N, C-alpha and C positions, 0 to 999 in steps of 0.2 A: 530756382529755390535758393534761399539763403541758408548757408551752412549753420551759422550760429543761431539763427532764429527758428528754422524749421526742423533741423535734424533731431533735436531732443525729443520730439513727439512723432518721429517717423518710425515705421515698422522695422524691426531688427536693427535699430540704430547702433547697438553695442557691437555689431559686426561690420560697421562701416569704416572706410578709410578713403583717403584721397591719394591718387597716384598720378604724378605728372610724367607723361610720355608724349613727346611732341606729336601733334600740336595741341593736345588737349590736356586738361586736368580732370582725370576720371574719378567718378564716385563708384566704388565697388563694395560689395558685401561678400564676406567669405565665412563659411562654417563647415564643420565636419572634416573627416579624414578619409583618404582612399583615392580612387580614380577621380580625375577632375571632370565635373560636369559644369559647363558654362551656360548661363541663362541670359537670353537676349529678349527684352520686351518689345512690344510693337510701337508704332508711331503714336506719340502722345502719352505713352506710359512711362513707367520708371520702375525701380527695384521693388516698390510696394506691390507690384503685380504678382510677385513671387513670394509674398510674405508668409504664406502658409505652406507653399510647395517646398521651400528651402529646408525647413526643419525635417520634413518627411524624407527628402532625398539625402539629407546629411546623416541619416542613420547608416548609410552605406557608401557615401562618397564625399569628396571635398567639393563643395558647391560654391560657385562664384557667380554672382549676379552683378551686372553693371548698368549704369545709366548711359544711354546713347548721347553723343555730343549735342550740347545745347538743351538737353532734356533732363528733368529731375535735377540732380546736384552736379552733373558733369558740365564743366565750363568748356565750351568750344573755343579752341584757339584761333579758328578761322571759319568764316561762313562759306568757304569754297569746298569743304570736304564733308558735305552732308548727304551726298548721293550713295547709292548702294555699293559701288566698287570701292570708293574712297573710305567709306565706313568700315568695310571688311578689311581693307588694307591696314587701317589704323588700329583695329582690334587685334589683328595679327601681330602688329608691332608691340602692342601692350602685352600680349601673351609671351612674345619672345623676351621682352624686357623683364618680365616677372618669372620666367621659367615655367610657365603653365603649359602643359601638354594635354589639352582636353581629350578625354576618351569619348566625349559626346558633347554636342551643342544642342540646346533646346531653345527654339525660337517661337515666339507667338506672333501670328499675323505677319506684318512686314519684317519682324525679327526672324521669321523662318527663312525669308529670302536672304537676309544677311547671313544666317547660319549656313545655308547652302553655298553661298559664294565664299564664305570664310573657310569652309571645309576644303576648298580647292587650294588654299594658301597654307595649310598646316600639314606637317609631317610628323608622325603618321596621320593618315586621314581619319578624322573622328567620325563617329556615327552622328546622324542628324535626326532630331525629333522635331517636327513642325506641328504646332497646335493651331488649327484653323489657318493654314498657310496662305498668305496673300500673294498668290502667284499668277493671278489673272489680270488682264488689261480691261479697262472700261470699254463697254460696247458703244457703238454708234457715236452720236455727237459728244457724249461724255469723254470719249477717247481722246479728243483734242481739246475740248472745252475745259475740263477739270484741271489738267496740267497748266494750261495758260492762266486760269484763275489763281491757282496756287502760286505761280511765279509772280503774278501781279501783287498778290497779297503779301508775299514774303519780301518783296522789294520795297514796300511802303513802310517806312519806319514807324508810322502811326498805327499800323495794323494790330500789334500786340496790345496797345493801349485800348483800342476800340473793342477787341475781343474780351478784355478783362474789366471793362467798365462795370461797376457795381459789385466787384469783388467776387469771391467764390460763392457759388450757389449749389447746395446739395440737390435742390429741386431740378436745376438745369442738368446737373451731372446724371441724376437718376433718369431723366427723360432721354438723354443721349444713349446711356448704357442699355436701358431697357429696349430702346429702338434697335439694338443689335441682337436682341433675343436673350440677354443675360439678366439675372436678378441677383444683386449682391446684398450684403449686410449694410446696415447704416454706416459702419466704419468704412466699407468699401466706397460707397457714394461720397462720403466726406473726403476721403483721400484724393479721389479724382477731382472733386470740387476745388481742393487746394491747388492742384496742378493747373486746373483751368483758370484759376485766379492769379496765376503767376506770369508776369509779362515775359520774362526771359524764357520760361518753358514754352509758352505759346509761340514765341518767336522762333525758338529752335525747332519746334514741331513743324511750323509752316515752312521753314527753310528746308527741312528734310523732304516734305511733300513736293516742294518746288524743284528739288534736285532729283527726284525719284524716277528712275528709268529701269524697266524690267525686261526690255527686248533682248538684251545681251544674255541675261541669265536664262530666260525661257529658251533661247536658242541653244544654250549650253546644257540644258537638263539631260539630254541623252549621253553626255560625257561626264556627268557627275557620278563618281563611283562610290561615294559614301553610302554605307548601309543606312537606309532612311525609313522612318516611320512617320506617316502623317496621321494625326488625330483630328478628325473632322466632326464637329458638333452638328447634330441633325437640326437644331434650332437656330443656327447661326444665320442672322439676317444681313450681316455685313459681308461675309465671305462664304458663299454657298459651298456645301460639301463637294459638289461636282468639280470645283476648282482643284481640290486635292486629288480627286480621282483622275482628272485629266492630266495633271502634272506627273503623277506616279506612273501613268501608263507609258510615258516617254522616257522613264529613267531605268537604268539597268538593275537596280536593287532597291526598289521602293514599294512599300505596302501602305494601305490605308485601313485604319480602324475607325469605326463610328462611335461617337459619344452621344448617347441618346439623351434627349430631354435637357440638353444644355445649349448655351448660346455662344457668342463670340468670345466671351471671357470665361470659357469653360474651366480653365485651370484655377480661377478664383472662386468659381461656384462649387467645384468639387476638387479641392487641392490634394487631399490624401489619396483619393482614387486616381487622380491624374499622375501623381508620383508613383503609385503602384504600377500603372501602365508603363511609365518610363523605365522604372527599375526592372520590370519583367522583360522588357525589350532588351535591356542591357545585361540581363542575367545577374542583377545585383540585388535581388529581393532579399531583405533581412529574414531571419528565421521567424521573427514574430510578425503577426498580421499588421497591416497598415490601416486598420480601423474599419474599412468598408470596401465594398465592391463598387465599381463604376456603374452608374445607372445606364 
């Protein structure tokens, strides 16, 4: 995404800044005062995913959202650090550089995996909230075929061009998102369409997919001591709730709560209610009501 062209019409743009910490030039958004809550989007997303969650959390906390390397407005300094462990290490370096000491990390989908790995690198250990955490491996043939395909696509310099031919399409974005069980506003579909039409963003997402390995993290789950809450949407067609249940069962301090009638992008469908769950888990609920109860 182009900073000068795209940021003026991006959600929460007034809270955006760029921070250079090797090897990346990060895009971050910050708002609110209090304990630090760090937000990490999933593969193919950006800070826009938290556009309505951030103001609700900012009533009680200093909320920081970032774009992952090569995605959104974050400029990746290298293509070799898109995997899980390297990304967690680089975010830890960003936190150290900025003096951020997160009390909690909230991650969506693949962002939940990053949050768990990052929790092992920070002192004191933050709490972790995973929304529809992508902590399972593909079954059967997909287990070896999908990673091979992702690597082949990422290594082809023409791939982002082929993926973005025809520009951004709200119709195509709607089809993909509703295929995961979520239903967004027209603004939500439009924002994803913009990302899908951006070659750099698509290239960064494919590079992340090609570098993604979960075996080490899954093996480490019994040793992750962070107080953890998984929010699993009953209507998620991308990451079934059983993934969260299975992961939590192996961890020393993890619980699962169900989000009824929501899909993979549950936090975008019900942002105030999702924020309510997060703040309740962290004992940070403001005195006034957060507008609604989670369905």
